[in-house]
VOPAGU-2260 file (C-alpha; in pm, 1 decimal, decimal comma):
REM VOPAGU-2260
SITE   aa  ch    i         X         Y         Z
SITE  MET   A    0     775,0    -240,3    1040,1
SITE  ASP   A    1     463,9    -339,2    1249,0
SITE  ASP   A    2     377,6    -645,1    1488,1
SITE  ASN   A    3     155,3    -808,5    1248,4
SITE  ARG   A    4     386,3   -1073,3    1188,5
SITE  ILE   A    5     257,1   -1393,0     923,4
SITE  SER   A    6     256,4   -1751,1     941,6
SITE  THR   A    7     253,3   -1861,0     581,0
SITE  ALA   A    8     567,0   -1861,6     384,0
SITE  ALA   A    9     638,0   -1530,0     203,6
SITE  GLY   A   10     756,8   -1419,2    -120,7
SITE  LEU   A   11     994,9   -1151,8    -193,3
SITE  TYR   A   12    1073,6    -976,8    -495,5
SITE  ILE   A   13    1365,0    -717,3    -592,7
SITE  HIS   A   14    1340,8    -466,8    -862,0
SITE  VAL   A   15    1688,8    -391,2    -988,4
SITE  PRO   A   16    1579,8     -77,1   -1196,0
SITE  PHE   A   17    1790,3     -79,7   -1434,5
SITE  CYS   A   18    1827,3     -77,7   -1831,4
SITE  ARG   A   19    2078,1     -37,1   -2141,3
SITE  SER   A   20    1792,4      68,5   -2316,7
SITE  LYS   A   21    1412,0     103,8   -2297,9
SITE  CYS   A   22    1216,9    -124,4   -2509,8
SITE  ALA   A   23     938,8      50,9   -2737,0
SITE  TYR   A   24     653,8    -126,7   -2559,2
SITE  CYS   A   25     781,0    -117,4   -2207,2
SITE  ASP   A   26     656,2      47,4   -1897,8
SITE  PHE   A   27     798,4    -116,2   -1619,3
SITE  TYR   A   28     971,1     139,6   -1440,5
SITE  SER   A   29    1374,5     145,7   -1517,2
SITE  VAL   A   30    1660,5     356,9   -1583,7
SITE  THR   A   31    1933,0     395,1   -1785,1
SITE  ASP   A   32    2213,5     590,3   -1564,5
SITE  VAL   A   33    2414,1     310,4   -1436,2
SITE  GLY   A   34    2625,1     517,2   -1302,2
SITE  ARG   A   35    2356,8     521,6   -1003,6
SITE  ILE   A   36    2399,9     146,4    -938,9
SITE  ASP   A   37    2624,1     174,1    -649,1
SITE  GLY   A   38    2344,0     433,4    -456,6
SITE  TYR   A   39    2056,7     187,3    -546,7
SITE  LEU   A   40    2200,3    -117,5    -381,4
SITE  GLU   A   41    2319,7      89,0    -109,2
SITE  ALA   A   42    1955,9     173,4     -48,5
SITE  LEU   A   43    1841,0    -146,1    -134,2
SITE  SER   A   44    2057,5    -278,0     171,2
SITE  LEU   A   45    1867,6      -9,5     422,0
SITE  GLU   A   46    1548,2    -133,7     290,9
SITE  MET   A   47    1638,3    -514,2     374,1
SITE  GLU   A   48    1722,0    -369,0     709,4
SITE  LEU   A   49    1397,5    -169,8     750,5
SITE  TYR   A   50    1199,1    -524,3     679,5
SITE  ARG   A   51    1343,8    -742,1     924,0
SITE  GLY   A   52    1103,9    -909,1    1066,7
SITE  PHE   A   53     820,2    -909,8     758,0
SITE  ALA   A   54     779,2   -1273,9     777,8
SITE  PRO   A   55     888,4   -1592,7     928,2
SITE  VAL   A   56    1007,0   -1753,4     633,5
SITE  PHE   A   57    1019,1   -1680,0     239,2
SITE  ASP   A   58    1027,6   -1955,2      18,7
SITE  THR   A   59    1040,6   -1725,0    -325,8
SITE  VAL   A   60    1299,7   -1501,7    -416,6
SITE  TYR   A   61    1225,6   -1322,5    -759,3
SITE  MET   A   62    1511,0   -1055,1    -880,4
SITE  GLY   A   63    1334,2    -912,6   -1168,4
SITE  GLY   A   64    1344,4    -548,3   -1356,2
SITE  GLY   A   65    1446,4    -339,4   -1550,7
SITE  THR   A   66    1750,2    -616,4   -1646,8
SITE  PRO   A   67    1911,3    -722,5   -1346,7
SITE  SER   A   68    2153,4    -845,1   -1569,8
SITE  CYS   A   69    2284,0    -531,8   -1639,5
SITE  LEU   A   70    2449,3    -572,2   -1295,8
SITE  PRO   A   71    2784,0    -796,7   -1319,1
SITE  ALA   A   72    2742,7   -1164,2   -1205,8
SITE  ASP   A   73    2930,6   -1081,1    -873,1
SITE  ARG   A   74    2667,5    -800,2    -755,7
SITE  LEU   A   75    2394,7    -993,6    -793,5
SITE  ALA   A   76    2550,7   -1265,9    -628,3
SITE  ASP   A   77    2619,5   -1036,0    -321,6
SITE  VAL   A   78    2258,1    -909,0    -362,0
SITE  LEU   A   79    2166,1   -1250,9    -284,0
SITE  ALA   A   80    2385,7   -1332,7       6,8
SITE  ARG   A   81    2252,3    -970,5     192,7
SITE  LEU   A   82    1892,9   -1102,4     158,7
SITE  ARG   A   83    1999,9   -1429,1     292,2
SITE  SER   A   84    2175,5   -1287,1     583,8
SITE  ALA   A   85    1867,7   -1046,6     614,3
SITE  PHE   A   86    1557,3   -1294,2     585,8
SITE  PRO   A   87    1481,2   -1600,4     667,8
SITE  VAL   A   88    1489,9   -1817,3     322,3
SITE  SER   A   89    1406,9   -2192,1     332,1
SITE  PRO   A   90    1617,2   -2433,2     198,4
SITE  GLY   A   91    1466,8   -2566,7    -125,9
SITE  SER   A   92    1357,4   -2175,1    -205,6
SITE  GLU   A   93    1293,3   -2081,2    -556,9
SITE  ILE   A   94    1550,0   -1840,8    -610,8
SITE  THR   A   95    1483,6   -1686,1    -985,3
SITE  VAL   A   96    1714,0   -1415,7   -1172,9
SITE  GLU   A   97    1566,0   -1223,2   -1462,5
SITE  VAL   A   98    1850,4   -1178,4   -1764,8
SITE  ASN   A   99    1843,8   -1062,8   -2109,5
SITE  PRO   A  100    1989,1   -1181,1   -2431,4
SITE  GLY   A  101    2360,0   -1002,3   -2524,2
SITE  ASP   A  102    2382,5    -967,2   -2093,9
SITE  VAL   A  103    2477,1   -1285,5   -2031,9
SITE  ASP   A  104    2728,3   -1583,1   -2117,0
SITE  THR   A  105    2803,8   -1933,3   -1982,1
SITE  ALA   A  106    3032,4   -1778,0   -1703,4
SITE  CYS   A  107    2840,0   -1491,3   -1586,7
SITE  LEU   A  108    2516,8   -1767,1   -1564,1
SITE  GLU   A  109    2737,2   -2038,7   -1398,3
SITE  ARG   A  110    2848,9   -1779,8   -1122,6
SITE  LEU   A  111    2459,4   -1675,6   -1051,7
SITE  ARG   A  112    2403,3   -2040,9   -1033,5
SITE  GLU   A  113    2682,9   -2088,3    -768,6
SITE  ALA   A  114    2587,0   -1808,2    -589,7
SITE  GLY   A  115    2220,7   -1963,7    -483,7
SITE  PHE   A  116    2008,7   -1851,0    -808,3
SITE  ASN   A  117    1851,8   -2195,1    -927,7
SITE  ARG   A  118    1604,0   -2075,0   -1194,5
SITE  VAL   A  119    1626,3   -1840,1   -1480,1
SITE  SER   A  120    1426,9   -1629,0   -1680,0
SITE  VAL   A  121    1532,1   -1517,8   -2049,3
SITE  GLY   A  122    1366,4   -1246,8   -2190,1
SITE  VAL   A  123    1387,9   -1336,4   -2517,4
SITE  GLN   A  124    1050,2   -1227,8   -2682,8
SITE  SER   A  125    1121,1   -1339,6   -3032,4
SITE  PHE   A  126    1357,8   -1502,2   -3255,4
SITE  ASP   A  127    1235,0   -1315,1   -3552,0
SITE  ASP   A  128    1485,9   -1052,3   -3606,2
SITE  ALA   A  129    1205,2    -812,3   -3734,4
SITE  ILE   A  130     986,3    -862,5   -3446,8
SITE  LEU   A  131    1258,3    -768,8   -3209,2
SITE  THR   A  132    1369,8    -468,4   -3392,6
SITE  THR   A  133     968,7    -339,4   -3401,0
SITE  LEU   A  134     993,0    -417,0   -2986,6
SITE  GLY   A  135    1267,9    -219,8   -3000,0
SITE  ARG   A  136    1481,1    -496,8   -2853,2
SITE  ARG   A  137    1882,8    -456,7   -2805,2
SITE  HIS   A  138    1963,3    -823,2   -2915,6
SITE  GLY   A  139    1827,3   -1034,8   -3233,5
SITE  GLY   A  140    1741,8   -1424,4   -3306,4
SITE  ARG   A  141    2103,1   -1552,3   -3235,7
SITE  GLU   A  142    2154,4   -1410,7   -2943,5
SITE  GLY   A  143    1850,2   -1536,2   -2779,1
SITE  ARG   A  144    1965,2   -1896,5   -2876,7
SITE  GLU   A  145    2269,8   -1835,6   -2761,5
SITE  ALA   A  146    2157,7   -1706,2   -2380,2
SITE  VAL   A  147    1948,9   -1984,5   -2357,4
SITE  ASP   A  148    2160,7   -2229,2   -2460,8
SITE  ALA   A  149    2438,2   -2080,3   -2220,9
SITE  ALA   A  150    2191,5   -2109,9   -1922,8
SITE  ARG   A  151    2174,9   -2493,8   -2021,2
SITE  ARG   A  152    2514,5   -2499,5   -2004,3
SITE  ALA   A  153    2598,4   -2338,0   -1722,5
SITE  GLY   A  154    2398,2   -2592,3   -1544,7
SITE  PHE   A  155    2062,5   -2475,2   -1518,1
SITE  ASP   A  156    1797,5   -2698,8   -1497,0
SITE  ASN   A  157    1501,6   -2491,6   -1433,5
SITE  LEU   A  158    1463,2   -2245,6   -1741,2
SITE  SER   A  159    1180,9   -2032,0   -1860,9
SITE  ILE   A  160    1171,4   -1789,9   -2152,1
SITE  ASP   A  161     971,3   -1524,8   -2202,2
SITE  LEU   A  162     789,1   -1449,0   -2576,9
SITE  ILE   A  163     551,8   -1239,3   -2723,8
SITE  TYR   A  164     268,2   -1217,9   -2984,7
SITE  GLY   A  165      29,8   -1013,6   -3121,4
SITE  VAL   A  166     328,5    -793,2   -3237,2
SITE  PRO   A  167     272,1    -598,5   -3566,3
SITE  GLY   A  168     387,6    -761,4   -3839,4
SITE  GLN   A  169     378,3   -1136,9   -3716,4
SITE  SER   A  170     238,2   -1369,9   -3859,4
SITE  PRO   A  171      80,4   -1713,5   -3742,9
SITE  GLU   A  172     344,9   -1888,8   -3915,0
SITE  GLY   A  173     630,9   -1685,9   -3727,4
SITE  TRP   A  174     517,7   -1715,4   -3415,2
SITE  ARG   A  175     486,2   -2101,3   -3455,8
SITE  GLU   A  176     878,5   -2106,8   -3544,4
SITE  THR   A  177     959,6   -1857,1   -3225,7
SITE  MET   A  178     773,0   -2135,0   -3040,1
SITE  GLU   A  179     968,1   -2411,1   -3229,8
SITE  SER   A  180    1287,1   -2295,9   -3169,8
SITE  ALA   A  181    1246,9   -2202,5   -2770,4
SITE  LEU   A  182    1104,1   -2549,8   -2750,8
SITE  ALA   A  183    1470,7   -2687,4   -2850,8
SITE  VAL   A  184    1614,1   -2626,6   -2534,3
SITE  ASN   A  185    1314,8   -2796,5   -2380,3
SITE  PRO   A  186    1268,9   -2530,7   -2123,9
SITE  GLU   A  187    1094,2   -2597,9   -1807,9
SITE  HIS   A  188     891,3   -2305,2   -1839,5
SITE  LEU   A  189     718,5   -2035,9   -2078,8
SITE  SER   A  190     575,7   -1707,7   -2065,0
SITE  CYS   A  191     401,1   -1654,4   -2342,0
SITE  TYR   A  192     187,5   -1255,2   -2358,7
SITE  GLU   A  193       0,0   -1102,5   -2579,3
SITE  LEU   A  194     124,2    -787,5   -2637,3
SITE  THR   A  195     -10,5    -466,4   -2465,2
SITE  LEU   A  196      10,8    -114,4   -2552,2
SITE  GLU   A  197      94,1     123,7   -2288,7
SITE  ARG   A  198      18,7     463,8   -2288,6
SITE  GLY   A  199     319,7     723,1   -2361,4
SITE  THR   A  200     543,9     403,0   -2483,6
SITE  PRO   A  201     692,9     432,7   -2803,4
SITE  LEU   A  202     502,8     163,9   -2960,6
SITE  HIS   A  203     194,6     309,1   -2875,1
SITE  ARG   A  204     277,3     657,5   -3027,1
SITE  ARG   A  205     319,8     473,1   -3335,8
SITE  VAL   A  206      30,3     280,2   -3340,9
SITE  GLU   A  207    -135,8     580,6   -3261,1
SITE  ALA   A  208      37,1     742,0   -3544,9
SITE  GLY   A  209    -102,6     478,2   -3814,2
SITE  GLN   A  210     262,4     378,3   -3866,7
SITE  LEU   A  211     171,1       0,5   -3742,3
SITE  THR   A  212    -140,3    -211,4   -3704,4
SITE  LEU   A  213    -226,9    -393,5   -3352,7
SITE  ALA   A  214    -357,6    -699,2   -3421,6
SITE  ASP   A  215    -718,1    -710,6   -3370,4
SITE  GLU   A  216    -947,0    -876,9   -3099,4
SITE  ASP   A  217   -1017,2   -1202,1   -3332,1
SITE  GLU   A  218    -635,5   -1241,6   -3424,9
SITE  ALA   A  219    -514,8   -1220,8   -3110,6
SITE  TYR   A  220    -764,7   -1498,4   -2957,2
SITE  GLY   A  221    -624,8   -1670,2   -3281,6
SITE  PHE   A  222    -267,4   -1657,5   -3108,5
SITE  PHE   A  223    -367,5   -1724,7   -2780,9
SITE  SER   A  224    -582,9   -2052,3   -2890,9
SITE  ALA   A  225    -273,1   -2145,5   -3093,2
SITE  THR   A  226     -12,6   -2099,0   -2827,0
SITE  SER   A  227    -249,5   -2336,9   -2594,6
SITE  GLU   A  228    -310,9   -2594,1   -2834,4
SITE  PHE   A  229      88,5   -2590,3   -2971,9
SITE  LEU   A  230     219,4   -2623,2   -2607,6
SITE  GLU   A  231     -25,4   -2845,3   -2460,0
SITE  GLY   A  232      31,0   -3072,3   -2778,0
SITE  ARG   A  233     414,7   -3057,1   -2672,2
SITE  GLY   A  234     333,4   -3155,9   -2302,7
SITE  TYR   A  235     290,8   -2832,6   -2138,0
SITE  ILE   A  236      49,5   -2759,9   -1861,6
SITE  HIS   A  237    -131,4   -2402,9   -1953,6
SITE  TYR   A  238    -179,5   -2345,8   -1563,5
SITE  GLU   A  239    -240,4   -1969,2   -1611,5
SITE  VAL   A  240    -337,3   -1707,6   -1905,3
SITE  SER   A  241      34,8   -1664,3   -2033,0
SITE  ASN   A  242     219,4   -1902,2   -1837,0
SITE  PHE   A  243     309,5   -2319,9   -1946,0
SITE  ALA   A  244     527,4   -2528,8   -1719,6
SITE  ARG   A  245     648,7   -2892,1   -1814,1
SITE  THR   A  246     503,9   -3027,5   -1508,8
SITE  GLY   A  247     306,5   -2930,1   -1203,0
SITE  ALA   A  248     618,2   -2927,1    -989,5
SITE  LEU   A  249     767,2   -2631,6   -1293,7
SITE  ILE   A  250     485,5   -2381,9   -1207,7
SITE  SER   A  251     664,6   -2073,1   -1115,5
SITE  ARG   A  252     572,5   -2087,1    -725,9
SITE  HIS   A  253     669,3   -1691,9    -710,8
SITE  ASN   A  254     391,8   -1564,0    -926,0
SITE  HIS   A  255     129,5   -1800,2    -725,7
SITE  LYS   A  256     207,2   -1587,9    -420,6
SITE  TYR   A  257      81,5   -1303,3    -594,6
SITE  TRP   A  258    -225,8   -1507,2    -755,2
SITE  ASP   A  259    -311,1   -1662,7    -411,5
SITE  HIS   A  260    -330,0   -1332,1    -209,0
SITE  THR   A  261     -15,6   -1507,8     -39,4
SITE  PRO   A  262     221,8   -1203,0     138,8
SITE  TYR   A  263     478,3   -1086,6     -37,6
SITE  LEU   A  264     780,9    -827,4      15,8
SITE  GLY   A  265     868,9    -605,8    -249,9
SITE  LEU   A  266    1166,7    -425,0    -217,6
SITE  GLY   A  267    1386,2    -137,2    -494,8
SITE  PRO   A  268    1178,5      95,1    -672,1
SITE  SER   A  269     833,5     103,5    -773,7
SITE  ALA   A  270     808,6    -255,1    -630,6
SITE  HIS   A  271     446,8    -353,4    -461,7
SITE  SER   A  272     439,6    -568,0    -136,9
SITE  PHE   A  273     129,4    -695,1     -13,3
SITE  ARG   A  274      29,0    -844,8     354,1
SITE  GLY   A  275    -323,7    -907,5     503,1
SITE  CYS   A  276    -572,3    -661,9     378,2
SITE  ARG   A  277    -300,3    -390,8     317,1
SITE  ARG   A  278     -94,2    -315,9     -46,6
SITE  TRP   A  279     179,9     -64,9     -65,9
SITE  TRP   A  280     429,6      18,1    -359,6
SITE  ASN   A  281     796,3     209,1    -342,5
SITE  ARG   A  282     826,1     517,0    -565,4
SITE  ARG   A  283     920,5     501,1    -927,9
SITE  ASP   A  284    1208,9     729,8    -852,2
SITE  LEU   A  285    1508,0     620,4    -818,3
SITE  PRO   A  286    1740,0     949,0    -673,4
SITE  ARG   A  287    1443,5     978,8    -423,5
SITE  TYR   A  288    1390,2     620,4    -329,0
SITE  ILE   A  289    1749,1     666,4    -218,5
SITE  SER   A  290    1772,9     940,8     -23,9
SITE  ASP   A  291    1420,3     808,8     173,9
SITE  LEU   A  292    1656,1     555,2     256,3
SITE  ARG   A  293    1926,3     734,5     362,9
SITE  ALA   A  294    1687,9     915,7     566,4
SITE  GLY   A  295    1563,4     635,8     733,5
SITE  ARG   A  296    1245,9     636,6     591,7
SITE  ALA   A  297    1045,9     374,0     375,0
SITE  PRO   A  298    1032,8     483,4      52,0
SITE  VAL   A  299     670,4     435,0      31,8
SITE  ASP   A  300     459,1     616,9    -245,0
SITE  GLY   A  301      88,7     500,5    -199,5
SITE  GLN   A  302    -111,5     211,1      13,3
SITE  GLU   A  303    -432,1      64,7      56,6
SITE  GLU   A  304    -651,7    -127,1     256,3
SITE  LEU   A  305    -851,4    -367,5      91,7
SITE  SER   A  306   -1231,0    -479,7     175,7
SITE  GLN   A  307   -1297,0    -820,4     183,6
SITE  GLU   A  308   -1526,2    -696,4    -123,2
SITE  GLN   A  309   -1223,2    -592,3    -318,8
SITE  LEU   A  310   -1038,4    -933,8    -203,1
SITE  ARG   A  311   -1348,3   -1121,4    -306,0
SITE  MET   A  312   -1329,2    -959,3    -645,7
SITE  GLU   A  313    -954,9   -1023,4    -709,6
SITE  ALA   A  314    -918,2   -1392,0    -595,7
SITE  LEU   A  315   -1197,7   -1440,4    -845,1
SITE  TYR   A  316   -1004,4   -1261,0   -1111,8
SITE  PHE   A  317    -716,0   -1477,0    -996,0
SITE  GLY   A  318    -874,7   -1799,9    -942,1
SITE  PHE   A  319   -1025,2   -1739,0   -1301,5
SITE  ARG   A  320    -694,7   -1672,9   -1460,7
SITE  THR   A  321    -530,6   -1987,6   -1331,7
SITE  LYS   A  322    -607,4   -2350,8   -1471,7
SITE  ARG   A  323    -692,2   -2421,4   -1117,2
SITE  GLY   A  324    -978,5   -2262,1   -1106,5
SITE  ILE   A  325   -1192,4   -2201,0    -794,6
SITE  HIS   A  326   -1254,4   -2393,0    -517,8
SITE  GLY   A  327   -1612,8   -2361,7    -419,3
SITE  PRO   A  328   -1607,4   -2453,4     -41,2
SITE  ALA   A  329   -1238,3   -2267,7      13,2
SITE  PHE   A  330   -1400,4   -1963,3    -155,8
SITE  ARG   A  331   -1725,5   -1992,7     107,2
SITE  GLU   A  332   -1477,9   -2067,0     424,8
SITE  ARG   A  333   -1292,4   -1759,3     348,0
SITE  PHE   A  334   -1542,9   -1485,4     185,6
SITE  GLY   A  335   -1862,2   -1651,4     390,8
SITE  MET   A  336   -2027,0   -1658,6       1,4
SITE  ASP   A  337   -2144,8   -2000,0    -161,4
SITE  LEU   A  338   -2077,7   -1910,2    -520,0
SITE  LEU   A  339   -2305,2   -2164,0    -691,3
SITE  ARG   A  340   -2580,6   -2085,4    -480,4
SITE  GLU   A  341   -2557,0   -1676,5    -516,5
SITE  GLU   A  342   -2440,8   -1676,1    -858,4
SITE  GLY   A  343   -2555,5   -2045,8   -1016,3
SITE  ALA   A  344   -2721,4   -1855,1   -1258,4
SITE  ALA   A  345   -2448,5   -1635,3   -1393,2
SITE  LEU   A  346   -2162,7   -1933,2   -1401,8
SITE  ARG   A  347   -2477,5   -2175,0   -1548,9
SITE  GLY   A  348   -2455,9   -1902,6   -1816,7
SITE  LEU   A  349   -2082,0   -1917,7   -1823,3
SITE  ARG   A  350   -2064,4   -2283,2   -1853,7
SITE  ASP   A  351   -2329,0   -2291,9   -2123,6
SITE  GLU   A  352   -2150,7   -2015,8   -2327,2
SITE  GLY   A  353   -1811,6   -2258,6   -2300,4
SITE  LEU   A  354   -1620,5   -2071,7   -2073,3
SITE  ILE   A  355   -1594,0   -2256,2   -1777,8
SITE  ARG   A  356   -1654,2   -2616,2   -1642,7
SITE  LEU   A  357   -1858,9   -2693,3   -1333,7
SITE  ASP   A  358   -1684,8   -2998,5   -1133,9
SITE  GLY   A  359   -1912,0   -3037,9    -816,6
SITE  GLU   A  360   -1793,6   -2728,2    -631,0
SITE  VAL   A  361   -1481,1   -2660,3    -822,3
SITE  LEU   A  362   -1501,9   -2351,3   -1133,8
SITE  THR   A  363   -1242,6   -2399,6   -1362,1
SITE  PRO   A  364   -1194,4   -2169,2   -1712,2
SITE  THR   A  365   -1170,4   -2333,0   -2032,6
SITE  ARG   A  366    -882,2   -2247,5   -2276,4
SITE  ARG   A  367   -1200,2   -1951,0   -2450,9
SITE  GLY   A  368   -1271,2   -1905,5   -2054,0
SITE  LEU   A  369    -855,4   -1859,9   -1984,6
SITE  ALA   A  370    -871,6   -1585,5   -2284,2
SITE  LEU   A  371   -1183,0   -1417,6   -2150,8
SITE  ALA   A  372   -1046,9   -1426,3   -1776,3
SITE  ASP   A  373   -1107,2   -1054,4   -1708,8
SITE  ARG   A  374   -1508,5   -1104,2   -1819,0
SITE  LEU   A  375   -1521,8   -1423,1   -1583,6
SITE  CYS   A  376   -1490,0   -1239,2   -1244,5
SITE  LEU   A  377   -1734,8    -972,1   -1347,8
SITE  LEU   A  378   -1970,0   -1194,6   -1122,1
């Protein structure tokens, strides 16, 4: 570790790389060899020791994957206890764990809540059995309902549900039924992702072979717009391209670390970290991750030093993906660039196309602008 310490509360991400099986669409790093869990946990503890002193305080912890719920609840509880011992996690921190339907019941979730997890994200993806089969999910719609019900019975009062739209064979009516099913438990948060085709995945191969047809651009926008309109009509705030919260206090505080360039530390194979102008990432290889740490080496696979121009482009990219948008004076103070003066013509063009709003010196995307956020950052 270097001595370039930070003063802002940081985020802490832990990648648990185990899955019982690989989903047809997923490109996140994971393995199905649960026989390596002990070696992984040993290496994770060693990695924690390497990064003591990364930040004066952390106020978010996010345990993702992979599938954290592949591990028994007691082992996840032990990981969280070790994190609290190694790092200064502040009182009132947001502490999230991802779980999959079929892995958890009320007793398991009660144990996780007692251990200190105060937010649970359930990877339902759909309540439609046919759509789940296309996605290669192990669970059915009934197990999805049981998992979110169990989270409520376990006492979680900050529940997030993950859903996917734009799946081959999915109709607008079927998607609306899935959203209705999710709202039956009145979740505090929903993440609704458009299906993206990742090269090399089974789903990508089926689409390339002509066995399945992906939603076209107009259909995808139809799903996006219907999702935003439906959930906002039910009182949710559409605060980021794919994310909805019942109130401003219930947004994902951890995800905002990524969008705001706040420092975050990633532990586990393939995890990314960021601090200052530097971003680095761990190996996507569990055996080498373990062997590096046993040898006393950080399992870093690559790193980059971001220039001010790269940071500026990322700030535009992330800013236009959130309902909060971009605050002109703060942007000027950080990057020495007056957006309205230097890019005024382009911004007015985006406004005239109905993609952004200009309110004084605050630039915010419209609903259509959120859908085309990647285009907005290309100023």
